[in-house]
N, C-alpha and C positions, 0 to 999 in steps of 0.2 A: 504493500500500500504506500502511495506517495505520502511523504511526511507533510507536505503542504496541502491543506484542505482546499477543495474547490470553493467551498463556502464555509465561512467561519462567522457565526453570529455570536456577539459578545455582549452579555448583560443588556439585551434589547428591552426597551420599554416603549409603549405606545399610549399616548393619552389624547383626549379630545377636549377642546374648549366648548363649554356649554353655557347657556344662560338660564337662570332660574326665572320663575314668574315675576320676580321683583327686578328683572333685568340685571342681575348681578352675575358677572362672569366667573366661572370656576372651571377647573380642569378635572376630568374624570380619567383616571388611569385604568386602562383595561388590560394591558400586558405589562408584566414587570419581571426583570431579571431572567429573560429568556436566553438560553444558551444552547447552541447546537452546531456541530461540525459535520460536513459532508465531504467525503473523499471520492475520487473517481472509482468506478466499478462497484459502487454500492448503492443500496436503497436505504434511506432512513425514513421510517414512517412516524409521522406526528399524529397521535391518536388522542381523541377527546370527544366529549359530548358536544352537541350543538350549543353554540353560545359560549364556548370556552375560549374563543379567540384564535382558533387555528388558522382560519383564512386570512386574518390580519397579518400573520407572519408572511404569507405569500405576497400580499399586497405591499408590505413593508420592503421586502427584498426587491420587488419589481418597481418600486417607486410609484405605486398606484393608490396611495392613501389619499383621502379627501383633504380639502384645503384646511380644515380645522384640526387636523391631526398634528401632533408633535412627536418626534422620534428621539429616543435617547439610546445610549450605548453605541455599538459599532458593528458594521457589517463589512466583512472582507471577502473579496472574490479573488481567488488565486493569490492570496497574500497581500493584496492592496485594497485600500478603502473603496467601497462601492458608492461613489459620490453620485448625486443626481445626474450630472453630465455623463458619467461613465455608464450608468445603468441605461440611460437613453440611447447610448451607442450600442449597448450589448443586447438590450431587450428585443426579442424576436429573432436574434441571431445566435449568440453563444448561450444566452439565457432565455428559455422559452417556458411558456405556461400552457398546460393542458387544463382548460377551465372546467368548472363544475357543470355548467349549463351548455347544452348543445345550441342554445340560442346565439352563442358566439359565432356560429356559422351564418354567413349572409344569406338570408332566405331568397334573395333575388339573383344570386350568382351560382352558376353551376359548380359542382364539386371540383372538377379539374382546374378551372380558373382560380379557385381559392387555394388549392394545393400548390399551384405554380406561382401564386402571388402576382398574377397578371402577366408573367413572362411567357413568351411564345417560342423561344429558341429551342432547337432540337435537343440539346443536352438537358435542359430543364424538363422538357416533355418526357424524355427517356427516364429521368430520375423520378418524376412524379408517377409514371406508370409502374415503375419497379417498386416504388414505395407503397403504392396501393396494393400491389400484388403481394408484397411482404406481409400485409395485414389481411390477406384473404379477400381482397376486393379487386374484381376484374376491371378491365379497361372500360367496360360499359358504365361503371360507377362515375366516371369523369363527366358524363353528360347528364347526370341526375342533379336535381335540385335537393336541398336539404330535407324538404318535406317528404320526399320520396324515399328517404332512408329509414331503416328500422333504428331503434335505439342503439343496438349494438354496432350497427354500421356507422352511425353518426359518431359514436365514441372512437371508433377506429380511424375515421376520417380526421378527427381532431388530433389524434396521435400522429397520423401521417403528416398532417400540416406542420406539426411541431418539429418532427425529426427531419423534415426537408432541409432545415438549416444546419444539420449536423451539430447539435448543441452540446455544450459541455455540462450544462446544468439544466435539468428538466424539473419543473415544479408542477406536480399533478394535484390539483385541488378537488378532492372528492370526485374522482373520475368514474365511479361505478354506481351512482344512485339510480334506482329504478331498474337495474339490470337483474336478470335471473342469475342465480349463483354461478352457473356454469359459464355464462357470458362474462360475468364480473371477473371470474378467475382467469378467463382468456385475456381480458384487457390487462390485468395485472401482470400476466406472463409477458406481455409485450414490453412493459416497463422493465422487467427483469432482463430481457434481451438488450434493451437500450443501455442498461447499467453494465451488462457484461461486455459491451462494446466500448466501454471507457467513460461513459458519462456518469455524473452523480445525479441521483433521482431523489427529490424530496416528495414523499407521498403523504398528502394530508387526507385523513380519513377518520370516520367514526367507527369503522368496522375492524375491530381488533382481530377477529378470527381470520379475516383475509390478510390483514397486515402482517401477522406473524408467519404466514405461509410464504410471503414473497420478500419481506424486508430482511436486511442484515441487522439493523438496530431499530428499536422502538422507543420513541420519546412520548411519555405520557403527560398530557396537557390537561390542566384543570383550573378553571376560573382565572385564566390569564397568565398562568405560570407553569413551569415544568416541575412535576413532582418526582419523576424518575426517568432515567435513561437506562435501558437494558438491552442486552443481546436478544434477538428474537428467540434463540434457543433457550433462554431463561424461562420462557413461558411454557415450557414442557413440564416444569415442576414448580408449583407455587412457592415452595420453600426457598427457591432461588430469587424470588422477587423481594423488593426492599420496602416499598411503601404500602400502607394499609389500603389506599385507594386502588393501587395496581392489583393488589391481591383480591380486592372486591371485584374488579373488572374480570379477573381470571375466573372467579366463582360464578360470575354472571354469564360466562360463555356456555352455550348449549351443552357441550360435551362435559362440562364441569358442574352441572347441576342447575344452571339457569337461575341462580339466586339473585334477586333484585337488590340493587344498592339502596340503602336507606337514605332518606333525606334528599335535598335538592342542592344543586350547585348555586352558590351565592352570586348575586348580581355584583357587578364591579363596584357599585357604591356601598355594598354591604359586606365586603370581604373582611374577615378578621385580619388582624395585624400580622400574625405569623402564618402558619400553614393554612391555606384556604380550605382544607378538608377538616379543619379542627372541629367544627360544630357537628359533623356527621361521623366522626371517627370514634370507634368503640374503644380505642386505646389511647385517647387524648389525655395529656397531662396539662397542668397549669402553664408550664413553660412552652407548650406548643403554641400558645397564643402570643408569644414574643417572636422576635425575628428568628427564623430557622434557616441556617446556611445550606447551600447546595454543595454537597460533598461527595467525594469518591468513596465507593464501597463495593467490595467483592466484584471488581471488574466492571462496575457500572457507576451510576450517580444517583443520589437520592436527596430530597429535601424533607428530612424527617430526623428528629432527635433520637428516635429509637431504632429505626432501620430494621435490621434482621431480627431484632428481639421481639418484634410484633408477632402475635399469633397468626397462624395460617387459617 
């Protein structure tokens, strides 16, 4: 593995300016102390429930946050800061997004034209046809409009459009919603192929079961921060996991009993000062409500004062 990460996110925070009913401006921090590294030839899955802030990570990397957002921390790409000017140059080329919604496809433009990005030279045409074939889509797909595609076909078209640029970093934001399990697994296998060819893939998903099948590492996100980073192989045995929330996710998987997690994820404005899982954790102590450092443990990382001492 290359010692220099393709992507290095350091202590990232994202906040938004808001106005109260009294027209008093305040800042709402929705992401805090987010850290993640990606290397070439690997997939890192960011897993969390809806509303945990996962997609904001993708938007922050791509420079697509709204005007009222403020960014803290640092994002490095291949060892150098990913400044607004630099991301504008790299976005859609070396750094690409496979979006959550197929509505990103232009409904009034044929698939082939979108894949080729409007280019008509023979080399681009050849590459577009070969790329579609790689994902099981024949040349006839090029003359179709997006509304003529099935859900699985549209997902594969989005992936084909992304890899046409031969990217070094692929950000896949919930790429499998609404797909049958077999189709979803097929889509994720394509990302495995992309990583095996040298790219780094950041997979943002709520589906832990699929994530551990395809990813090398899993980052567990909750209420705007990372609670644990673990090897995907750690999820084969709950005793190898470090945080109570991660263990609760493990028990909630169908093959592990489908046990629901108690409580609700706190809103950004209601998060406790320490571990955000504090109010729902069966092993919480008083000092869990104070600042909890993110630390290395047993080959992974955890934001928990107890770590492996928590019951399984």
